[in-house]
N, C-alpha and C positions, 0 to 999 in steps of 0.2 A: 346457392347449397342448397343441398334437401335436406328434407329432415332428420335423416339417418347422419349425414356427416354433419348437422350443428349438433347434435345430440355425441354423437363421438367428443366433436372437437370439446364441446363446455364440460364433458366427462373425465378427458384426458387432462384437462387445466385443473379442474377441481383435484384430480387425486396427485396428479406433481406438481402441481401450483409452481410452474413456471412461467407462464404469462397470463397476466388477466385478461377474462371475458372481453371487456370493454375495447383492450387492444387489438382483438380477433375483429371488433365489430360485429359478434355475435348478438342477435336478438332472437328469443326462442320464440318457436311458431310462424316464422314468416313463409313459411313453407307448408301450412298445414291450417285447417279453420282456426278462427278465431274469435271467444264471446267473452263480455264483459261481464261483467254481477256485481250488485250493489243489492243494499236494502236489508242485509241482515237476516238471522231468524233459519229459516230453511232454505233462504233464496241458492246459496251455495250446492246443499245437495238436491236440488231441481236441477240446476245447472249440470252438475254429474250427470243426474239419471239421463238426460236428454242428450249427452256428449256423444261423442264417438272417438276410439281408437286414434290419437295422435291428434286431437284436438288440445288447444291452449285456454284456458279460463283464467281470468286478469280481473280480480276483484279490485273496485277502483275505487272503494270507500272504506272509512273505519271503524266500521261497524260491528257487533258481536252476532258470528254465528254460529248454528248450531252443530253439535257433531254428525261429522260426515262419513260415511263410507266409499271408497272410491273402488268402483268395481267395471273401471273402464281404465284402458291406457291416457291418460291426460297430463297434460303440466296444470299445476294449478299455482298463480302466483300472481302478486301485487304490484300495485301503482302506489298506496296505501298503508295505514298501519291497522290491519284488521286483525279480530282475536276470533279464535274457533273453541269453544268451551265444553267440555265434556260434561254430561249430566248428574256426575258424582258416585255412576253405579263401577261395576266391577269390568266396564268396558274401555274401550278407548276413547278421544277427544278426535282423533283421525285412526281410521281402519282402512288399510292399503290391502285390497285383495283384488288385483289385478298385477300383471308386467308392466313395466315401464310407466312406471307413475311416477313422476316429479312433484313437491310441495316444496315451495320456494318465500321467504318472506314473512310468516306469519306468528303472530303468537298464539301458544295453542296452551289452555290453561285446562285445570280437571279437580277445584277444588273439594277435598271430600273422596275423589276416586281415584283408581286404580294406575290406568295409563292415561299417557299422551298421547305419544304416536304406536302404531303398532302397524308391524307388515306382517299380514300374515302369512300360514303355512305355507312352505314351498314357493314363495314370490320372489321374481328376479326383476333386478334392473330397477330398484328403488334407490331415488336420489332425493332427503331431506335436508334441505341445506337454505342456512341464511333463518333458521327459524329460531323465536326465542320459546322455549317450551319450560313453563314456570307453575306455580303452585299445582303441585298434583300431590293428592294424599291430605291425612292420613286415611285410613282405612279398617286398622286393627288388623286388619289380616292379609294375608298373601303380598305379595312385592311390589310395594308401590315404584314404577319405572316410567321414567321421563322418555324413552325410546326403545322400544322393544322388537326386538326380530323373532317371530315366533319357529314353531317347529321346523322340521325336514330341512331340503337340500336349498342353498338360495346362492344365487350366483349376480357381484355386477351388484351389490347394494353398498350406495353410498349416504355416509351420516358426516357433513363436512361444513365449518363454519357457522353452529348452531351454540347457541348458550341455552344452557340445564339448569337450573336452576330453585331453589326452594321448594324442594323435594321434602316431605315428611312422614314420617310412619311411627304410630305407637302400637304400644301390644295394651292386651286386656288380657283377661284369665280365659278366652277361648280364640286366643291367637293364633295357636301353633308356634310357627318361627317365620314371624314375619320379617324380611327386609325392605331396603328400599335401594334402586339402582337408579345410577344416571341412563347409562346405555348396557340394555344385557340381551345376549344372542342367547336365545333360552331353547336349549333342545331338550328333548324327549330322553332318558338316561338308557331306556332301552336301545333305542336308536337315534342317535342324535344328531345325524345327516351330516351334511356337510356346507361351507362357506368358503368360497371361490372368488377370486379378484372382487375383494371388497375392500374398502378405505371407510375408515373413521380418522377422520383429518380436521385438524383444526377447529376443536369443539373447544370449549369452556365448560367445566362442570363445578358447581360451585354451591356451597350450601346446603347441602343435604344432612336431615339429621335422623336417628334413628335408635329407639329405648333397647336394640339390639346392634343393628350391622347397617351402617351404609356404605356404598360401594360406589366408586365412579363408572368402571367398566366391567362387565363378566363378559365372558365368552367360553360357552359351554360346548357349543358344534365343534366336530372337528373342520379343522381348517385346511387351506391350501391355497396362499395365495392373499394374506389379510397384511394390510396394511395399518398401524395405528401410530400415527406420527403427530406430532406438534400440536395435543391437545394439552389444557391446563385443567389441573384436577386438584381441587384446593377447599378448604373449610369444610369436612368432613365428618359430625361427631356421632360416635357413639356414645349413648351414655342414658341410664334409665329413668334419668331428672329432665330429661328431654319431654317426659311427657307431658301434657297439659292437666296431668295429674299424675301427680309423682307420688302421691301418698294410696294407687291403687293396690299396694304392694306386689304387683308384675314385677318378678326380678328373674333373671337366669341365671345371676350366677356369674356371669360372663359378659363381655361385651367385644366385637371386633369390626375393624374400619379397614378397608381395600380399596386403594385407590383403581388399578388393572389386576384383575382377577383370570387366570387363563385356568380354566378347567376341561379344557379339550381333551378325549381322550388320545388325537394325535395332531401334529402340527408337522404343518410343509412351509417353507415358503412365508410362514409369519415373522414381521418386523416391529418393532416396538422401538420407536426414534424419536429424540428430540422432545418430550413430553416434558411436565413440569410437574411433579406429582410435590405437595407441601400443606402445611394445617390440616392433616388428618388427627383425630383424637381418637383415642380406644380409653373407656375409662376405668374399666376395670378387668383384668386376671391378662388378658391377650392385649399385648401392644401393636400399635396401626401398622402396617405393612404399605409400603407403594407400590410392591410388586408381587404379588402370591400366584404361583404354582401351585393348583391343585390337580394337574392332571399332565400330559405331556408335554416336556418342555425342550425335546429334542429338538425342535423346528425351529426354536425361536432365535430369532438376533435381537440382542439389546442396543443400542448405540445411543449416546448423546443424551440421556436423558439424566434431569435434575432429578435424584430420589430421596426427598428430604423430610425423610421420616423416619422414626424409629429404627424400624426394621424397612430397609431396601429394597434386598428383593428375599424372597422365601422363598427356596425351591426343596422343603423337607415336607415331603409330601406320600413317600413309599410306605408300606405298609409289609408286616411280619408277623403271623398271627398274631395278628391286633397290634402289636408294638410298629410305629412308626420307624422305620428305619431307612436314612439317605441313601443306602450303596447303593439303591439298584434304581434309583432315579435318573433319566435322563441329566445329562450336563445341561444347562444353562449357558450362554455365550452371551455374556454382558462385557463383552471387552468396552473401555472407554467412554464411562457412564460419570457422572459425577457424584459424590457420595456424602457432599454436605462438607467435604476438609479434602485439605491439598494429602493428607496420607490416607485417602482410598478408605475403604470399609474396615469396619471391625467386623472379625468372623465369630459367630457364634453357632453352640449346638442345635439350640431352640428358641423360637420367640420370645419365652420368659426370662430368658438367658441374656437377651440384647439388653445394650445401656440405652436411655432414651435419653437419650443429647444430642447436640449436632454432627455427629459423624453417624450415619446411617450404617445399619450391621447386615452383614450377609449371612443367610444361612440356609445350609443342605451344599449339593453338587452344582457350584455355579463357579465357571471360567470370569473373573472380574479385573485379570489383570491384562495389558496397562489399564490405568483408571484416569480419569482426568481430575488434573490439581484443580483446576479452575472450571467455574459454568462455562458450558459451552458456549461459544460465540463472546466470549470475553476477552481482555484482553491476557493474551499467554497463553491461550487455549491448547491445548495439545496436552497427549498422555505422559508427557513427560518432562514439561516444565514446573 
């Protein structure tokens, strides 16, 4: 099996989840050069600097490694339990600045820093899989993020089977408007670029706290073929008393918290399916939302999700001379989801009109019927049971 065949088969498995890699007998890097790495510190960066496209670097010890910049198309894997730790600055602990890079099996941390893993502008075919990304932030400014896909066009991004947890952001008098994000597709407003053939599957995003806004998954690019499936997003807390110094008098007068935010100017063939979003808390004014559409929801298909938050889906995002008007918003196709009750969702005109109870609300132009009366996968599954 060639490396190209191996990579294609492996990524097809991760994207579709139909068969385990072990069943196929895939061994990453069998047809390419392989290098073992140990010793911690700068040893991994040194190995990257000496590597060629197509090489596999295998870390064989559980040491702590310094931040890395990957500027060659390599697979970085491990047979142990190593940690890559950021330097606490505004950079990432892992910066991917080449096409066809795989990062598989690491713990990535950046205490007091801004970013865990970053796919740099315009890079394609990055696979971030089976990692634990944790203990990032707080910084007091900008958006603390576990995994960020940078500006420009991207294709073939895979963020699969990761645990992203224990992210924190605090505000100060000089903060601006900082947030904290589990996974962020961070587009340029003036030229958002397009993300295509991309998979965000089977991740656990949890224990994210912010004085102003924790967000599980945020997509700002235009999308064309994006799957966000089988993720668990829970324990997001927005409250000004999450700050280590609650007496600093920094208070925006509101908080908000969202499991998934779609802020794309255009969406095509984009699916949100079988995600579980629950235990999302916003302490002040704005109720928490499982899914918020701040852009174009016309190309979204939302299926078989468990939307167990006060507002299950909010598609009220249009504007009319400064007044929010849902009449011009493209309809979101959100049939056959579970809204926390066999009676389906309640309808509300605005976020603040929703009921903060076990039965989630829907806001705006959303097609939600038929709905699931039981959580998907359980006994009696189906839209009319």
